C-alpha positions as CSV (number, residue, x, y, z in Angstrom):
1,M,12.5,9.8,-4.0
2,S,9.7,8.8,-1.7
3,R,6.0,9.4,-2.6
4,E,5.7,11.8,0.4
5,R,8.6,14.0,-0.9
6,F,7.2,13.9,-4.4
7,E,3.8,15.0,-3.1
8,E,5.5,17.9,-1.2
9,L,7.0,19.0,-4.5
10,V,3.6,19.0,-6.2
11,G,2.3,21.1,-3.3
12,E,5.3,23.5,-3.7
13,A,4.6,23.8,-7.4
14,L,1.0,24.7,-6.6
15,D,2.2,27.3,-4.2
16,E,4.0,29.0,-7.1
17,V,0.8,29.3,-9.2
18,P,-0.6,32.8,-8.8
19,E,-3.4,33.0,-6.3
20,E,-5.6,34.7,-8.9
21,L,-5.4,31.6,-11.2
22,L,-5.9,29.1,-8.3
23,G,-9.0,31.1,-7.4
24,L,-10.4,30.6,-10.9
25,M,-10.0,26.9,-10.8
26,S,-13.3,25.1,-10.4
27,N,-14.3,21.6,-9.5
28,V,-10.9,20.1,-10.0
29,V,-8.6,17.9,-7.8
30,I,-4.9,17.4,-8.2
31,L,-3.6,13.9,-7.5
32,V,-0.3,12.0,-7.6
33,E,-0.3,8.6,-9.1
34,D,2.7,6.3,-9.5
35,D,2.1,5.4,-13.1
36,P,0.0,6.4,-16.1
37,P,-2.4,3.8,-17.6
38,P,-0.6,0.9,-19.3
39,G,0.8,1.8,-22.7
40,E,0.7,5.5,-22.0
41,H,3.9,7.6,-21.8
42,L,2.7,10.6,-19.8
43,L,4.1,12.8,-17.0
44,G,0.7,14.2,-16.3
45,L,-2.9,14.1,-17.4
46,Y,-6.0,16.4,-17.3
47,E,-9.3,14.5,-17.2
48,G,-12.5,16.5,-17.4
49,H,-14.2,19.5,-18.9
50,A,-12.1,22.5,-19.4
51,L,-13.5,25.8,-18.1
52,T,-13.9,27.0,-21.7
53,E,-16.1,23.9,-22.5
54,R,-18.5,24.2,-19.6
55,G,-21.9,25.5,-20.5
56,W,-25.2,26.2,-18.7
57,D,-25.8,22.4,-18.3
58,Y,-22.5,21.8,-16.4
59,S,-23.6,20.7,-13.0
60,G,-23.7,17.6,-10.7
61,V,-20.5,16.2,-12.1
62,L,-17.6,14.6,-10.4
63,P,-14.5,16.9,-10.1
64,D,-12.1,17.1,-13.0
65,R,-8.8,15.5,-12.2
66,I,-5.2,16.5,-12.7
67,L,-2.9,13.5,-12.4
68,I,0.8,13.9,-11.9
69,Y,2.7,10.7,-12.5
70,R,5.6,10.1,-10.1
71,R,7.6,7.3,-11.7
72,P,7.8,8.7,-15.2
73,I,9.0,12.0,-13.9
74,L,11.6,10.4,-11.7
75,R,12.8,8.3,-14.6
76,I,13.6,11.3,-16.8
77,C,15.3,13.3,-14.0
78,D,18.8,12.9,-12.7
79,T,18.7,15.1,-9.6
80,E,16.1,16.4,-7.1
81,E,16.5,19.8,-8.7
82,D,15.5,18.3,-12.1
83,V,12.4,16.7,-10.4
84,V,11.4,20.1,-8.8
85,E,11.6,21.7,-12.3
86,E,9.8,18.9,-14.1
87,V,7.0,18.8,-11.5
88,A,6.5,22.5,-11.7
89,V,6.3,22.4,-15.6
90,T,3.9,19.4,-15.5
91,V,1.6,21.0,-12.9
92,V,1.4,24.2,-14.9
93,H,0.9,22.3,-18.1
94,E,-2.1,20.3,-16.7
95,I,-3.6,23.4,-15.0
96,A,-3.4,25.1,-18.4
97,H,-5.5,22.3,-19.9
98,H,-8.1,23.1,-17.1
99,F,-8.3,26.6,-18.6
100,G,-8.7,25.3,-22.1
101,I,-5.2,25.9,-23.3
102,D,-4.2,23.1,-25.7
103,D,-0.7,21.4,-26.2
104,E,0.1,23.4,-29.3
105,R,-0.4,26.7,-27.5
106,L,1.5,25.5,-24.5
107,H,4.5,24.5,-26.7
108,A,4.4,27.9,-28.3
109,L,4.5,29.5,-24.8
110,G,7.5,27.3,-23.9
111,W,5.6,25.0,-21.5
112,G,6.3,21.8,-23.5
């Protein structure tokens, strides 16, 4: 799958996130990268300060980043339908981290 098509799928996944939640996201960008850092086995990554951790002194910082890793997702998927589903799950998972929801809670909610 081309990078362009993969980026379209990330955009489509974002379109499925309720507008109310997107409106609450603050100072965060969502990027597609081909691969995670060497030695890491990730599908996505949230880098930054979750909204729940930001205090009165949070200002003048670079945007948080949500990274969606294209090649690892493509490696675990057999069909484009699988990619669509995995991209959606990964996008929601990383957005949840932006809102301060940890992996344990995400797993309990079924968003592995």
